[in-house]
N, C-alpha and C positions, 0 to 999 in steps of 0.2 A: 600549605602543603598540597601538592598536586596528586589527585587520585584518579586512576583510569577506570571508568565504569563501562565504557562502550568501546571495545577493541575490534579493529578490522584487520584481518590477516590475509595477505596476498598469497594465494596458493600456487605452488609450482606444478603445472599440469604434467611435467615429464617424469614425476616420481611419486611413489606412495609415501616416501619419507619426507616429512615436513618440519624442519627445524623451527621455522617461524611459528607454526602452530603450537609446537611443544613449548616454546618460550612464552607465548601468549597464555597458554594454560597455566604455566607457573605463576605468571603475574595475576591472572584472573582469580586463581585459587586464593590469593592473598588479599584481594580487594573486592571480592564478590562481584566481579565484572561479568558482563556478557560478551560473547565472542561471535563474530560473523566470519566464516571462512569464505573468501571471495575469489572466484575464478573467472577470468576473462578468456573467451575463446573466439576465434575467427578463422574462417577458411575462405580465401578469395575465390576459389573455384565455384563456390555456391552462389557468388554474386555474378559470375560470368556465364552462367548457364542460360543462354538466350532462348533455347528451345522450350524452356519451362515458363509458365506464367508466374507472375509475382506471388500469387497465392501458393503455387507449388514450391517455389523457392523458399517461401516463409515456412511451409510445412517441413521441408528438408532441414532448414536451420533449426526449427523447433525439435526435430528428431535428434539432432546432434546435441542440442542443449539438454534434452532429457537424458541422453546417454551419459553425459558428463555429470549431470546432477546425481545420477545413480552412483557413479564412480566416486564422486566427492563425498556423498553421505556415507559410503562404505569406508572411505579413507579416513574420515574424522572419527570413526567409532573408537579406534584404539587410543585416541587422545582424550576422549571424553572422560571426565571424572565425576563422581557423585557430587551433586550440588551445583555443577556448572551448566551453563546454557550455551551450546554451540549450534548456531544455525548456519545453513549453507546458502550461497547465492551464486548463480552462474549467469553471466552476461555475455551477449554477443556484441563485440566491439572491436574495431580494427586498431584502436590505440589504447592498449591496456592501462596506461597511466591515467588517461582521461577518465575512463570508466571508474577506476579506483577513487580518484580524487572527487569526482562528482558524487559518487555514492557516499563518501566520507562526509562531504559537506551536507548533503541532503539528510543524512541520518544522524547528524551531530556526533560523529565519532570522536573519541578522546585521544586515541593512539592508533597509529598505522604501523603494522609489523610486517616485515618482509625478510626473507632469507637472502644471503649473498653467496657468492662463489669464492672459494679460497684457492689461490694458486699454490700448488704443492711445492714448487721450488722456492718461491719468494716468501711464502707464508703470509702473504698479504691478501686483502680482499679485492676481488675483481668485480667491478660494478658494471651492470648492463645499462643500456640507454634508458630502460624503464626506471631503474634505480635512480639515475641522475634526475630524470623528470620529477620523480616523487620527492626527492630531496629538495629540489629547487622550487617546486610549485605547490606542494601540499601545505595547507595553512595550519596543520596540526603537527604535533611531534611525530617524527618518523624513527622507528627503531629498526636498524639493519642488523640482522642476526647471523652470527657465524656459528658453526657447529662446535660448541663446547658448553660445558655445564657452568652455571653460576655457582661458585662455591660459597658456602656459608662463611661469613666474616671475610668476604672478598674485598676487592678495591674498585672504587668508582672514581674516575678522573674527570674533574670539571675543568674544561679549558675556558678561561675567562679573559676578558680584555680590561686591564687596569691602566692602559696608556691614555685612555680618554675618560674625561670626567663628565661628559654630557649625559643627560638624563636617559637617552635611548640606550646607550651602552650599559649604564648602571642597571636599568630595568631588565635588559637582556641577561646580564650577569645574575641578577636575582632569580629570574626564571630558570636559568640553567641549574643553579644551586638548589632551588626548591624542588625541581623535578628529581634531581639526584638524591636529595634528602628523603624524599618519599620512597624511592626505591631502596635506599640504604636501610630505612626503618623496617622494610619488609624482609630484607635478606641479611640483616645484621652486618651490613657492609661498612667499610671505612671510606670516608670522603677525602679526596686529595684535590687541592687546587693547583693549577699550573698556569704559568704565564711566561712567555718569551719576551726578551727585550733586545733592541738593536745594539749591535756593537758600535765602536767608534767609526764614524764615517771616514773612509780612507782618504778622501780628498782633503779633509780638514788636517789630518796628520801630515800630509805631504805639503800643503800650501802654507801651513802655519807651523814653522819649526818649533815655536815656543809653546805650542798646544800640548797640554799634558793629557795624553790619551788615557793613561791609567786612572788618573783622577776623574776624568769625564766618565769612564766606565763605572767606577765605583759609585759616583753620584747617581747615575741612571739606575744602576742595580738597587741602590738603597731606596730610591723613590718607589720602584716597583715592589720591593719587599715590604715597605711601609703600607702601601695601598692594599696588597694582597693580604697582609696580616690584619688590617682593619676590617676587610670583608670577612675573613675567617672568624674574627672575634664576634662579628655581628651574627654569625650562624653557629657559634660554639664549636667551630672546627679547630682541632689542635694545631698550634702553630708549626709543629714538626711535620704536618701534612701539607705545608705550603711549599711550593717549588717554583723558584724564579731562576731561569737559565738564560744565558746569552745565546741568541740565535733566533731564527725565524720560527714562527709558531708551527709551520708544517714540518719542521725538523724536531723541535723541542717536545711537542705533544706526543708523537709516536714513540720517541725515545723513552720518555717517562712511562708511557703505557707498557712498553716492553720490559723496562726495568722493574716495574712494580708487578708485572704479570697481571695487569688489570683485567677485570671482566667486562668493563664498560667505559667508554669515553662519551661524555656529554658535552656538546658544543652548540654554538649558535650559528645559524646560516641565514644570510639576508635574502636568499632566494633570487639572486640575479638571473635574469632570463635574456633570451635573444642574443644579438650579436655581441654584446658586452660580455656575456657569460662565456661565449666561445673564445673571445679574444683575450679576456683578462682572467676570468675564473675568480672564485672566491678563495680566501685563505682556508675556509672550512673545507672546500673541496680538495685542496692540496693535502690537507690533513687526512681526509677521508680515504684518499688513495693509498695511504701508507700505514694506517693502523692495523693491528693484528688481533683485534677483539671486537665485540659488539659496539655499535655506535648509536647514540640517541641524538638526533638533530632537532634543535628547537628554533622556531621562528620568533622574531621580535613582535611585540605588541603592535597592532595596527597593520600587520602584514595581510595583504589581500591577494589571494591566488588569482592568476590570470584566467582561471577557469570559472571563477565565481561570476555570476551574472549581476 
């Protein structure tokens, strides 16, 4: 079972209202964790002031940092609860995601928490470039928070891959479920497992008139159902909480989350970076773009952040 003892919260400098910090406090209160409220600031104009010496520029930067530290300490007061430890950290850096990930690595953080933006019309989460960098490059679990309460006896959806039997996928499935079970125990939540399976290839149905598409579909669905039920039994998850649907994961997972009115989706992300990420993207990232609840992204064992030395 995974327990979070050292939580890092990315603070939004544009508002006093901090949903990510509120969620972190909920989690910390149930696991006796410590919280660091982390703020990255940068103003390019301070770097371009050529009439000032480097010492004077540094003094100006420090003055801005001191102001933001005062603001941050005041902002977190309303979130502090008896028995909790919330510390503040303000860093001057022109790439926020780098400062966050490096701090998380150096301080052995267990969980990274950041709020997201909700689009009023589509009711989906709008991710910023910083969000995407954190999801792809942070070597620890990343919790993306939307503004809503986690209800007692709510629902947590685990998106697992049962199509592959290799050790890496099975290990990642286990990590996803263990993280979900830990949270479910704290919030009396129900765990649901979901998996999407591919439909009949159109070219087969066209090129082979004798091909029985219905039988093929039934066989594939049955294989996926057997595998997901085996996993569910391993973790004492009720079989009625197993969901196998025809379709792409990026369609099936958000649909189920909406149908169940889930509080959280937990999934794995391989952290692809560079040109391949821009060109291909991850299944997880397509899912992330569509869900309408909180998201917990888990990296596979052995993942090494490109920012780690």
